[in-house]
gemmi code that builds the backbone of each chain (N, CA, C; Angstrom):
import gemmi

chains = {
    "A": [
        ("UNK", (-5.392, 9.453, 11.891), (-4.771, 9.288, 10.579), (-4.204, 10.617, 10.071)),
        ("UNK", (-3.134, 10.497, 9.267), (-2.569, 11.688, 8.667), (-3.552, 12.293, 7.693)),
        ("UNK", (-3.531, 13.651, 7.624), (-4.400, 14.335, 6.673), (-3.759, 14.320, 5.308)),
        ("UNK", (-4.167, 13.403, 4.470), (-3.624, 13.278, 3.128), (-4.753, 13.383, 2.133)),
        ("UNK", (-4.609, 14.312, 1.229), (-5.598, 14.461, 0.169), (-4.914, 14.312, -1.176)),
        ("UNK", (-5.672, 13.838, -2.138), (-5.178, 13.667, -3.491), (-6.143, 14.356, -4.454)),
        ("UNK", (-5.571, 14.996, -5.471), (-6.416, 15.624, -6.470), (-5.796, 15.461, -7.852)),
        ("UNK", (-6.625, 15.249, -8.874), (-8.053, 14.983, -8.750), (-8.305, 13.584, -8.231)),
        ("UNK", (-9.513, 13.248, -7.922), (-9.850, 11.899, -7.481), (-10.113, 10.984, -8.672)),
        ("UNK", (-10.589, 11.561, -9.737), (-10.831, 10.807, -10.960), (-10.395, 11.672, -12.136)),
        ("UNK", (-9.800, 11.010, -13.132), (-9.419, 11.756, -14.329), (-9.410, 10.807, -15.518)),
        ("UNK", (-9.970, 11.303, -16.614), (-9.904, 10.608, -17.886), (-9.132, 11.507, -18.835)),
        ("UNK", (-8.134, 10.959, -19.478), (-7.316, 11.743, -20.376), (-6.990, 10.930, -21.612)),
        ("UNK", (-6.472, 11.601, -22.623), (-6.155, 10.918, -23.863), (-4.674, 10.582, -23.942)),
        ("UNK", (-4.376, 9.548, -24.680), (-2.988, 9.157, -24.901), (-2.183, 10.328, -25.444)),
        ("UNK", (-0.993, 10.521, -24.863), (-0.100, 11.568, -25.334), (-0.215, 12.881, -24.600)),
        ("UNK", (-1.220, 13.033, -23.752), (-1.381, 14.294, -23.024), (-0.625, 14.238, -21.700)),
        ("UNK", (-0.171, 15.381, -21.208), (0.481, 15.399, -19.896), (-0.566, 15.413, -18.786)),
        ("UNK", (-0.213, 14.770, -17.674), (-1.117, 14.697, -16.536), (-0.312, 14.904, -15.261)),
        ("UNK", (-0.842, 15.699, -14.363), (-0.195, 15.878, -13.050), (-1.185, 15.553, -11.945)),
        ("UNK", (-0.749, 14.687, -11.059), (-1.525, 14.330, -9.879), (-0.868, 14.974, -8.660)),
        ("UNK", (-1.715, 15.424, -7.746), (-1.201, 16.129, -6.578), (-1.527, 15.369, -5.302)),
        ("UNK", (-0.549, 15.344, -4.415), (-0.733, 14.800, -3.076), (-0.403, 15.905, -2.082)),
        ("UNK", (-1.284, 16.113, -1.138), (-1.103, 17.161, -0.133), (-1.266, 16.556, 1.254)),
        ("UNK", (-0.302, 16.852, 2.147), (-0.385, 16.336, 3.509), (-0.266, 17.477, 4.510)),
        ("UNK", (-0.901, 17.281, 5.641), (-0.905, 18.304, 6.685), (-0.155, 17.866, 7.930)),
        ("UNK", (0.552, 16.731, 7.849), (1.200, 16.149, 9.026), (2.682, 16.471, 9.142)),
        ("UNK", (3.214, 17.193, 8.168), (4.634, 17.535, 8.195), (5.532, 16.291, 8.170)),
        ("UNK", (5.050, 15.222, 7.524), (5.857, 14.017, 7.391), (6.964, 14.243, 6.369)),
        ("UNK", (8.127, 13.690, 6.685), (9.287, 13.907, 5.821), (9.187, 13.116, 4.515)),
        ("UNK", (8.745, 11.845, 4.640), (8.756, 10.965, 3.479), (7.384, 10.944, 2.806)),
        ("UNK", (7.409, 10.951, 1.487), (6.177, 10.814, 0.707), (6.416, 9.857, -0.448)),
        ("UNK", (5.351, 9.174, -0.858), (5.468, 8.097, -1.842), (4.316, 8.166, -2.835)),
        ("UNK", (4.613, 7.715, -4.042), (3.575, 7.435, -5.019), (3.636, 5.948, -5.378)),
        ("UNK", (2.467, 5.302, -5.264), (2.299, 3.919, -5.671), (1.227, 3.866, -6.747)),
        ("UNK", (1.294, 2.826, -7.570), (0.186, 2.529, -8.448), (-0.357, 1.145, -8.104)),
        ("UNK", (-1.675, 1.001, -8.242), (-2.332, -0.257, -7.915), (-3.012, -0.790, -9.154)),
        ("UNK", (-2.656, -2.000, -9.514), (-3.234, -2.663, -10.669), (-3.681, -4.063, -10.268)),
        ("UNK", (-4.771, -4.544, -10.839), (-5.252, -5.896, -10.503), (-4.161, -6.938, -10.719)),
        ("UNK", (-3.982, -7.782, -9.718), (-2.992, -8.844, -9.830), (-1.570, -8.417, -9.531)),
        ("UNK", (-1.385, -7.136, -9.219), (-0.031, -6.647, -8.940), (0.114, -6.021, -7.554)),
        ("UNK", (-0.948, -5.836, -6.852), (-0.849, -5.142, -5.574), (-0.466, -3.689, -5.808)),
        ("UNK", (0.289, -3.127, -4.880), (0.775, -1.759, -5.019), (2.261, -1.790, -5.339)),
        ("UNK", (2.662, -0.972, -6.283), (4.065, -0.896, -6.663), (4.548, 0.540, -6.560)),
        ("UNK", (5.753, 0.702, -6.061), (6.319, 2.017, -5.818), (6.788, 2.663, -7.119)),
        ("UNK", (6.351, 3.913, -7.331), (6.750, 4.647, -8.531), (7.958, 5.549, -8.219)),
        ("UNK", (7.771, 6.452, -7.296), (8.810, 7.367, -6.832), (8.552, 7.652, -5.358)),
        ("UNK", (9.599, 8.134, -4.703), (9.421, 8.589, -3.345), (10.273, 9.826, -3.099)),
        ("UNK", (9.957, 10.516, -2.022), (10.687, 11.724, -1.648), (11.083, 11.628, -0.177)),
        ("UNK", (12.323, 12.010, 0.102), (12.811, 11.988, 1.481), (13.079, 13.384, 2.011)),
        ("UNK", (12.538, 14.387, 1.324), (12.639, 15.766, 1.764), (12.364, 16.687, 0.594)),
        ("UNK", (12.290, 17.980, 0.897), (12.039, 18.953, -0.174), (13.157, 18.868, -1.204)),
        ("UNK", (12.772, 18.723, -2.427), (13.661, 18.620, -3.593), (14.481, 17.323, -3.629)),
        ("UNK", (14.234, 16.410, -2.706), (14.950, 15.134, -2.664), (14.014, 14.004, -3.046)),
        ("UNK", (14.278, 13.409, -4.217), (13.405, 12.332, -4.682), (14.257, 11.194, -5.245)),
        ("UNK", (13.619, 10.040, -5.370), (14.315, 8.893, -5.934), (13.302, 7.979, -6.598)),
        ("UNK", (13.842, 7.098, -7.483), (12.981, 6.223, -8.255), (12.591, 4.981, -7.471)),
        ("UNK", (11.410, 4.468, -7.810), (10.978, 3.203, -7.279), (11.017, 2.136, -8.346)),
        ("UNK", (10.238, 1.104, -8.117), (10.249, -0.081, -8.968), (9.741, 0.186, -10.383)),
        ("UNK", (8.739, 1.061, -10.526), (8.086, 1.253, -11.822), (8.088, 2.733, -12.196)),
        ("UNK", (9.250, 3.344, -12.270), (9.360, 4.784, -12.468), (9.334, 5.234, -13.929)),
        ("UNK", (9.523, 4.335, -14.873), (9.580, 4.744, -16.278), (8.281, 5.426, -16.695)),
        ("UNK", (8.429, 6.613, -17.320), (7.261, 7.348, -17.797), (6.678, 8.302, -16.781)),
        ("UNK", (7.278, 8.353, -15.597), (6.804, 9.224, -14.517), (7.931, 10.120, -14.017)),
        ("UNK", (7.556, 11.331, -13.602), (8.471, 12.198, -12.893), (7.745, 12.779, -11.689)),
        ("UNK", (8.516, 13.261, -10.723), (7.931, 13.812, -9.505), (8.642, 15.097, -9.142)),
        ("UNK", (7.969, 15.865, -8.310), (8.592, 17.068, -7.764), (8.035, 17.335, -6.385)),
        ("UNK", (8.907, 17.912, -5.547), (8.484, 18.275, -4.203), (9.160, 19.590, -3.836)),
        ("UNK", (8.419, 20.660, -3.983), (8.942, 22.002, -3.706), (8.590, 22.460, -2.298)),
        ("UNK", (7.612, 21.804, -1.672), (7.221, 22.104, -0.296), (7.024, 20.792, 0.453)),
        ("UNK", (7.204, 20.821, 1.737), (7.043, 19.613, 2.536), (5.682, 18.980, 2.303)),
        ("UNK", (4.667, 19.785, 2.175), (3.305, 19.257, 2.153), (2.826, 18.757, 0.794)),
        ("UNK", (3.531, 19.063, -0.284), (3.040, 18.708, -1.614), (4.023, 17.820, -2.372)),
        ("UNK", (3.462, 16.782, -2.995), (4.268, 15.852, -3.795), (3.507, 15.617, -5.083)),
        ("UNK", (4.091, 16.031, -6.196), (3.415, 15.959, -7.487), (3.956, 14.796, -8.319)),
        ("UNK", (3.052, 14.117, -8.971), (3.401, 13.042, -9.902), (2.970, 13.465, -11.293)),
        ("UNK", (3.914, 13.445, -12.242), (3.614, 13.885, -13.600), (3.843, 12.756, -14.590)),
        ("UNK", (2.862, 12.572, -15.434), (2.989, 11.702, -16.588), (3.204, 12.633, -17.775)),
        ("UNK", (4.405, 12.648, -18.310), (4.735, 13.639, -19.352), (3.907, 13.421, -20.605)),
        ("UNK", (3.677, 12.162, -20.946), (2.903, 11.807, -22.129), (2.179, 10.502, -21.807)),
        ("UNK", (0.951, 10.633, -21.372), (0.225, 9.486, -20.835), (0.035, 8.375, -21.881)),
        ("UNK", (0.149, 7.144, -21.421), (-0.095, 5.972, -22.268), (-1.175, 5.112, -21.617)),
        ("UNK", (-1.771, 4.246, -22.401), (-2.852, 3.407, -21.874), (-2.363, 2.499, -20.759)),
        ("UNK", (-1.080, 2.154, -20.778), (-0.525, 1.284, -19.722), (-0.441, 2.002, -18.377)),
        ("UNK", (-0.650, 3.292, -18.384), (-0.639, 4.059, -17.144), (-2.042, 4.232, -16.552)),
        ("UNK", (-3.022, 3.642, -17.184), (-4.346, 3.558, -16.575), (-4.221, 2.747, -15.294)),
        ("UNK", (-4.602, 3.350, -14.166), (-4.355, 2.718, -12.886), (-5.008, 3.544, -11.787)),
        ("UNK", (-4.915, 3.033, -10.576), (-5.265, 3.813, -9.397), (-3.970, 4.198, -8.712)),
        ("UNK", (-3.819, 5.481, -8.459), (-2.582, 5.997, -7.892), (-2.811, 6.407, -6.439)),
        ("UNK", (-1.945, 5.908, -5.575), (-2.029, 6.230, -4.162), (-0.792, 6.988, -3.710)),
        ("UNK", (-1.042, 8.002, -2.939), (0.009, 8.717, -2.252), (0.070, 8.215, -0.811)),
        ("UNK", (1.265, 8.189, -0.248), (1.420, 7.799, 1.149), (2.502, 8.652, 1.785)),
        ("UNK", (2.441, 8.770, 3.103), (3.462, 9.511, 3.835), (3.889, 8.725, 5.060)),
        ("UNK", (5.060, 9.051, 5.564), (5.512, 8.484, 6.826), (6.481, 9.457, 7.491)),
        ("UNK", (6.470, 9.497, 8.818), (7.462, 10.335, 9.498), (8.854, 9.741, 9.340)),
        ("UNK", (9.857, 10.460, 9.689), (11.214, 9.947, 9.591), (11.382, 8.689, 10.422)),
        ("UNK", (12.074, 7.727, 9.863), (12.440, 6.531, 10.595), (11.330, 5.540, 10.823)),
        ("UNK", (10.245, 5.646, 10.110), (9.128, 4.737, 10.325), (8.676, 4.124, 9.011)),
        ("UNK", (8.398, 2.838, 9.035), (7.824, 2.192, 7.862), (6.303, 2.277, 7.854)),
        ("UNK", (5.712, 2.757, 8.934), (4.258, 2.803, 9.004), (3.747, 3.925, 8.123)),
        ("UNK", (3.047, 3.574, 7.078), (2.634, 4.550, 6.088), (1.151, 4.858, 6.203)),
        ("UNK", (0.834, 6.103, 5.880), (-0.536, 6.583, 5.858), (-0.887, 6.900, 4.413)),
        ("UNK", (-2.036, 6.399, 3.994), (-2.392, 6.491, 2.585), (-3.492, 7.514, 2.326)),
        ("UNK", (-3.382, 8.156, 1.164), (-4.453, 8.992, 0.681), (-5.562, 8.164, 0.085)),
        ("UNK", (-6.641, 8.810, -0.371), (-7.814, 8.090, -0.871), (-7.649, 7.530, -2.267)),
        ("UNK", (-6.617, 7.938, -2.984), (-6.378, 7.418, -4.321), (-6.934, 8.301, -5.422)),
        ("UNK", (-6.304, 8.185, -6.597), (-6.767, 8.850, -7.818), (-6.914, 7.782, -8.895)),
        ("UNK", (-8.107, 7.702, -9.458), (-8.335, 6.756, -10.552), (-8.088, 7.473, -11.867)),
        ("UNK", (-7.076, 7.024, -12.598), (-6.697, 7.643, -13.866), (-6.983, 6.674, -15.005)),
        ("UNK", (-7.694, 7.159, -15.989), (-7.979, 6.380, -17.187), (-7.388, 7.101, -18.384)),
        ("UNK", (-6.557, 6.393, -19.138), (-5.947, 6.948, -20.340), (-6.560, 6.244, -21.542)),
        ("UNK", (-7.238, 7.025, -22.375), (-7.966, 6.421, -23.512), (-7.188, 6.569, -24.821)),
    ],
    "B": [
        ("UNK", (16.232, -8.544, -2.559), (15.299, -7.518, -2.100), (14.178, -8.172, -1.310)),
        ("UNK", (13.641, -7.382, -0.379), (12.547, -7.899, 0.423), (11.295, -8.074, -0.442)),
        ("UNK", (10.565, -9.150, -0.196), (9.338, -9.378, -0.953), (8.365, -10.168, -0.103)),
        ("UNK", (7.108, -10.097, -0.473), (6.084, -10.889, 0.191), (5.267, -11.628, -0.843)),
        ("UNK", (4.790, -12.786, -0.438), (3.922, -13.598, -1.279), (2.634, -13.890, -0.537)),
        ("UNK", (1.533, -13.623, -1.198), (0.225, -13.996, -0.664), (-0.300, -15.102, -1.577)),
        ("UNK", (-0.274, -16.325, -1.107), (-0.564, -17.468, -1.994), (-2.006, -17.529, -2.480)),
        ("UNK", (-2.906, -16.969, -1.710), (-4.329, -17.061, -2.037), (-4.823, -15.771, -2.668)),
        ("UNK", (-5.303, -15.863, -3.903), (-5.821, -14.676, -4.584), (-7.236, -14.355, -4.082)),
        ("UNK", (-8.043, -15.399, -3.925), (-9.412, -15.242, -3.436), (-9.653, -16.240, -2.309)),
        ("UNK", (-10.410, -15.810, -1.310), (-10.849, -16.698, -0.238), (-12.305, -16.393, 0.055)),
        ("UNK", (-13.080, -17.440, 0.239), (-14.487, -17.293, 0.601), (-14.715, -17.978, 1.938)),
        ("UNK", (-15.323, -17.263, 2.871), (-15.650, -17.842, 4.173), (-17.094, -17.478, 4.519)),
        ("UNK", (-17.680, -18.296, 5.340), (-19.037, -18.023, 5.812), (-18.980, -17.055, 6.985)),
        ("UNK", (-19.985, -16.220, 7.080), (-20.044, -15.296, 8.210), (-20.054, -16.087, 9.514)),
        ("UNK", (-19.217, -15.648, 10.453), (-19.093, -16.337, 11.728), (-17.975, -17.362, 11.767)),
        ("UNK", (-17.477, -17.760, 10.612), (-16.371, -18.719, 10.566), (-15.052, -18.013, 10.834)),
        ("UNK", (-14.044, -18.832, 11.128), (-12.715, -18.253, 11.361), (-12.024, -17.998, 10.029)),
        ("UNK", (-11.006, -17.144, 10.099), (-10.306, -16.726, 8.886), (-8.809, -16.769, 9.110)),
        ("UNK", (-8.076, -17.242, 8.112), (-6.624, -17.118, 8.129), (-6.165, -16.769, 6.720)),
        ("UNK", (-5.475, -15.656, 6.594), (-4.894, -15.231, 5.332), (-3.393, -15.390, 5.425)),
        ("UNK", (-2.819, -16.001, 4.415), (-1.409, -16.345, 4.458), (-0.522, -15.268, 3.843)),
        ("UNK", (0.651, -15.104, 4.437), (1.648, -14.173, 3.927), (3.021, -14.772, 4.217)),
        ("UNK", (3.833, -14.890, 3.198), (5.211, -15.336, 3.364), (6.133, -14.231, 2.891)),
        ("UNK", (7.206, -14.013, 3.618), (8.122, -12.939, 3.264), (9.493, -13.493, 2.944)),
        ("UNK", (10.264, -12.687, 2.249), (11.638, -13.047, 1.921), (12.517, -11.900, 2.389)),
        ("UNK", (13.286, -12.152, 3.433), (14.163, -11.113, 3.987), (15.103, -11.760, 4.982)),
        ("UNK", (16.387, -11.383, 4.936), (17.369, -12.034, 5.780), (17.283, -11.656, 7.239)),
        ("UNK", (17.075, -10.394, 7.510), (17.039, -9.922, 8.887), (15.591, -9.907, 9.378)),
        ("UNK", (15.381, -9.382, 10.567), (14.020, -9.267, 11.079), (13.270, -8.219, 10.269)),
        ("UNK", (12.181, -8.606, 9.649), (11.475, -7.676, 8.763), (10.493, -6.796, 9.531)),
        ("UNK", (10.146, -5.693, 8.916), (9.033, -4.889, 9.368), (7.825, -5.324, 8.530)),
        ("UNK", (6.796, -5.845, 9.164), (5.677, -6.460, 8.467), (4.365, -5.768, 8.786)),
        ("UNK", (3.495, -5.713, 7.791), (2.232, -5.005, 7.929), (1.120, -5.789, 7.232)),
        ("UNK", (-0.080, -5.588, 7.727), (-1.288, -5.972, 7.019), (-2.154, -4.726, 6.855)),
        ("UNK", (-2.583, -4.510, 5.597), (-3.501, -3.430, 5.280), (-4.788, -4.028, 4.715)),
        ("UNK", (-5.886, -3.290, 4.896), (-7.159, -3.693, 4.321), (-7.668, -2.570, 3.427)),
        ("UNK", (-8.284, -2.979, 2.318), (-8.845, -2.010, 1.382), (-10.278, -2.411, 1.040)),
        ("UNK", (-11.219, -1.620, 1.485), (-12.609, -1.850, 1.107), (-12.824, -1.331, -0.304)),
        ("UNK", (-13.834, -1.847, -0.994), (-14.049, -1.461, -2.405), (-14.104, 0.053, -2.590)),
        ("UNK", (-13.292, 0.540, -3.510), (-13.283, 1.959, -3.829), (-12.647, 2.851, -2.783)),
        ("UNK", (-11.988, 2.236, -1.813), (-11.402, 3.017, -0.720), (-9.885, 2.952, -0.733)),
        ("UNK", (-9.297, 3.734, 0.160), (-7.853, 3.680, 0.337), (-7.461, 2.529, 1.248)),
        ("UNK", (-6.216, 2.509, 1.664), (-5.697, 1.423, 2.495), (-5.686, 1.832, 3.955)),
        ("UNK", (-6.133, 0.916, 4.783), (-6.159, 1.144, 6.225), (-5.253, 0.122, 6.899)),
        ("UNK", (-4.408, 0.586, 7.795), (-3.501, -0.301, 8.511), (-4.272, -1.135, 9.528)),
        ("UNK", (-4.135, -2.467, 9.434), (-4.750, -3.368, 10.395), (-3.831, -3.630, 11.582)),
        ("UNK", (-2.574, -3.946, 11.282), (-1.611, -4.233, 12.331), (-0.212, -4.228, 11.746)),
        ("UNK", (0.772, -4.267, 12.662), (2.162, -4.193, 12.239), (3.019, -5.010, 13.200)),
        ("UNK", (4.146, -5.470, 12.698), (5.131, -6.156, 13.520), (6.499, -5.549, 13.254)),
        ("UNK", (7.150, -5.107, 14.331), (8.517, -4.601, 14.213), (9.491, -5.503, 14.978)),
        ("UNK", (9.104, -5.871, 16.192), (9.945, -6.715, 17.035), (9.133, -7.114, 18.245)),
        ("UNK", (9.719, -7.958, 19.096), (9.072, -8.305, 20.351), (8.083, -9.432, 20.208)),
        ("UNK", (6.970, -9.318, 20.906), (5.953, -10.363, 20.927), (5.547, -10.732, 19.505)),
        ("UNK", (5.600, -12.010, 19.205), (5.349, -12.437, 17.827), (3.862, -12.497, 17.480)),
        ("UNK", (3.005, -12.395, 18.458), (1.564, -12.338, 18.208), (1.131, -10.895, 18.403)),
        ("UNK", (0.657, -10.286, 17.341), (0.284, -8.874, 17.409), (-1.214, -8.721, 17.194)),
        ("UNK", (-1.768, -7.810, 17.943), (-3.190, -7.532, 17.849), (-3.405, -6.269, 17.021)),
        ("UNK", (-4.465, -6.275, 16.252), (-4.764, -5.116, 15.439), (-6.172, -4.622, 15.653)),
        ("UNK", (-6.608, -3.807, 14.733), (-7.958, -3.272, 14.828), (-8.961, -4.271, 14.279)),
        ("UNK", (-10.227, -4.045, 14.577), (-11.331, -4.835, 14.038), (-11.250, -6.314, 14.424)),
        ("UNK", (-10.564, -6.635, 15.505), (-10.498, -8.011, 15.967), (-9.495, -8.897, 15.260)),
        ("UNK", (-8.635, -8.335, 14.432), (-7.628, -9.113, 13.721), (-6.366, -9.281, 14.559)),
        ("UNK", (-5.679, -10.378, 14.306), (-4.374, -10.618, 14.888), (-3.492, -11.296, 13.837)),
        ("UNK", (-2.183, -11.227, 14.056), (-1.252, -11.886, 13.149), (-0.103, -12.440, 13.963)),
        ("UNK", (0.475, -13.522, 13.479), (1.582, -14.145, 14.180), (2.802, -14.200, 13.289)),
        ("UNK", (3.905, -13.681, 13.790), (5.177, -13.710, 13.092), (5.881, -15.019, 13.426)),
        ("UNK", (6.201, -15.806, 12.407), (6.924, -17.050, 12.600), (8.181, -17.008, 11.746)),
        ("UNK", (9.295, -16.761, 12.406), (10.555, -16.644, 11.679), (10.929, -17.960, 10.998)),
        ("UNK", (10.684, -19.081, 11.656), (11.086, -20.379, 11.110), (10.344, -20.702, 9.811)),
        ("UNK", (9.155, -20.124, 9.659), (8.361, -20.369, 8.462), (8.314, -19.167, 7.533)),
        ("UNK", (9.008, -18.098, 7.904), (8.988, -16.846, 7.122), (7.547, -16.434, 6.816)),
        ("UNK", (6.727, -16.479, 7.851), (5.317, -16.189, 7.626), (4.798, -15.129, 8.586)),
        ("UNK", (3.736, -14.504, 8.181), (3.053, -13.481, 8.991), (1.583, -13.568, 8.624)),
        ("UNK", (0.921, -14.612, 9.093), (-0.459, -14.876, 8.715), (-1.441, -14.066, 9.541)),
        ("UNK", (-2.472, -13.618, 8.887), (-3.517, -12.805, 9.515), (-4.680, -13.703, 9.901)),
        ("UNK", (-5.232, -13.489, 11.087), (-6.320, -14.339, 11.567), (-7.425, -13.510, 12.199)),
        ("UNK", (-8.618, -14.081, 12.138), (-9.751, -13.517, 12.857), (-10.648, -14.674, 13.264)),
        ("UNK", (-11.061, -14.742, 14.512), (-11.815, -15.910, 14.980), (-13.227, -16.009, 14.415)),
        ("UNK", (-13.841, -14.865, 14.118), (-15.217, -14.891, 13.630), (-15.406, -13.741, 12.650)),
        ("UNK", (-15.634, -14.092, 11.410), (-15.696, -13.079, 10.354), (-17.089, -12.470, 10.264)),
        ("UNK", (-17.113, -11.176, 10.017), (-18.366, -10.430, 9.828), (-18.482, -10.055, 8.359)),
        ("UNK", (-19.723, -9.857, 7.907), (-19.918, -9.531, 6.489), (-19.127, -8.282, 6.089)),
        ("UNK", (-18.938, -7.368, 7.047), (-18.226, -6.125, 6.735), (-16.729, -6.339, 6.546)),
        ("UNK", (-16.242, -7.536, 6.818), (-14.813, -7.823, 6.599), (-14.494, -8.119, 5.140)),
        ("UNK", (-15.503, -8.246, 4.307), (-15.260, -8.475, 2.888), (-14.467, -7.312, 2.309)),
        ("UNK", (-13.307, -7.597, 1.766), (-12.391, -6.546, 1.311), (-11.174, -7.207, 0.687)),
        ("UNK", (-10.240, -6.363, 0.261), (-8.952, -6.830, -0.232), (-7.940, -6.628, 0.892)),
        ("UNK", (-7.116, -7.646, 1.121), (-6.128, -7.595, 2.199), (-4.728, -7.699, 1.612)),
        ("UNK", (-3.882, -6.798, 2.061), (-2.512, -6.748, 1.556), (-1.520, -6.929, 2.695)),
        ("UNK", (-0.570, -7.812, 2.465), (0.580, -7.959, 3.345), (1.726, -7.137, 2.748)),
        ("UNK", (2.529, -6.520, 3.599), (3.616, -5.683, 3.101), (4.832, -5.814, 4.004)),
        ("UNK", (5.990, -5.612, 3.415), (7.252, -5.649, 4.165), (8.034, -4.385, 3.881)),
        ("UNK", (8.744, -3.878, 4.875), (9.545, -2.692, 4.684), (10.677, -2.952, 3.711)),
        ("UNK", (10.879, -2.023, 2.779), (11.934, -2.139, 1.771), (13.118, -1.305, 2.233)),
        ("UNK", (14.230, -1.936, 2.537), (15.326, -1.229, 3.199), (16.063, -0.263, 2.287)),
        ("UNK", (15.904, -0.365, 0.988), (16.682, 0.478, 0.088), (15.842, 1.520, -0.643)),
        ("UNK", (14.654, 1.817, -0.117), (13.757, 2.761, -0.787), (13.120, 3.708, 0.216)),
        ("UNK", (13.948, 4.230, 1.129), (13.439, 5.279, 1.997), (12.188, 4.917, 2.758)),
        ("UNK", (12.161, 3.780, 3.388), (11.035, 3.340, 4.212), (9.786, 3.054, 3.390)),
        ("UNK", (9.956, 2.767, 2.109), (8.820, 2.334, 1.300), (8.445, 0.910, 1.677)),
        ("UNK", (7.313, 0.463, 1.177), (6.836, -0.886, 1.441), (6.779, -1.684, 0.148)),
        ("UNK", (7.115, -2.971, 0.261), (6.867, -3.911, -0.825), (5.605, -4.685, -0.474)),
        ("UNK", (4.632, -4.620, -1.364), (3.338, -5.232, -1.105), (3.205, -6.573, -1.799)),
        ("UNK", (2.446, -7.468, -1.172), (1.981, -8.651, -1.862), (0.890, -8.270, -2.837)),
        ("UNK", (0.446, -9.248, -3.618), (-0.543, -8.962, -4.648), (-1.968, -8.920, -4.122)),
        ("UNK", (-2.120, -9.266, -2.877), (-3.423, -9.123, -2.255), (-4.240, -10.395, -2.249)),
        ("UNK", (-5.124, -10.498, -1.255), (-6.097, -11.575, -1.168), (-7.478, -10.953, -1.048)),
        ("UNK", (-8.364, -11.342, -1.931), (-9.727, -10.828, -1.918), (-10.594, -11.748, -1.075)),
        ("UNK", (-11.223, -11.192, -0.055), (-12.047, -11.971, 0.859), (-13.525, -11.756, 0.551)),
        ("UNK", (-14.214, -12.832, 0.322), (-15.663, -12.810, 0.145), (-16.301, -13.483, 1.344)),
        ("UNK", (-17.296, -12.862, 1.914), (-17.995, -13.408, 3.075), (-19.419, -13.765, 2.658)),
        ("UNK", (-19.782, -15.015, 2.843), (-21.126, -15.468, 2.464), (-22.019, -15.579, 3.699)),
        ("UNK", (-23.326, -15.411, 3.510), (-24.257, -15.477, 4.656), (-24.274, -16.861, 5.295)),
    ],
}
model = gemmi.Model(1)
for chain_id, residues in chains.items():
    chain = gemmi.Chain(chain_id)
    for i, (resn, *xyz) in enumerate(residues, 1):
        res = gemmi.Residue()
        res.name, res.seqid = resn, gemmi.SeqId(i, " ")
        for name, pos in zip(("N", "CA", "C"), xyz):
            atom = gemmi.Atom()
            atom.name, atom.element = name, gemmi.Element(name[0])
            atom.pos, atom.b_iso = gemmi.Position(*pos), 0.0
            res.add_atom(atom)
        chain.add_residue(res)
    model.add_chain(chain)
structure = gemmi.Structure()
structure.add_model(model)
structure.setup_entities()
């Protein structure tokens, strides 16, 4: 499996505060993704990156921004957290030209 | 857009019984299809995948899935379920317009009874 770590693993924050989640990979995979998982919805794509400084929106991107300054790191930022962003966030990576994705362990975010 | 439907939200089977989890996809061309498993509090682990070729694919942990184009289905099967198979199962299809991202079904929760 690809070496994918996410930090923090758990976070509780208050409405209106900024939050940044980090995904770090050691496999030199080109593509990286952020998904959120909610009961009854499966996993939904927030943003993805197809290279350093190259990112694009997914299905549920409102309220989120991302950055990728190095191949190995993909950051997800909630500029002003809302209770609707309480979720489990998963990072995933894939090499070029492959749909086979490798997932990180997830970050459980609670916005109170 | 490509999408998958998992008709069963919850399934309960007895240990040792056979299992079939349903997945239907919507896509015009040959899809890239996956089954992932998620144990409680864990990340997602790839069980198996279908890209092309033999329509019956074997995966890890004794699982298999069959691609049926005529039925737009990719059902997951296991001949004899173990208590450790209790988990959430997700079917996914490759999304062609999102940089190799996946579109996931909503998942099927499997409960295994003694």
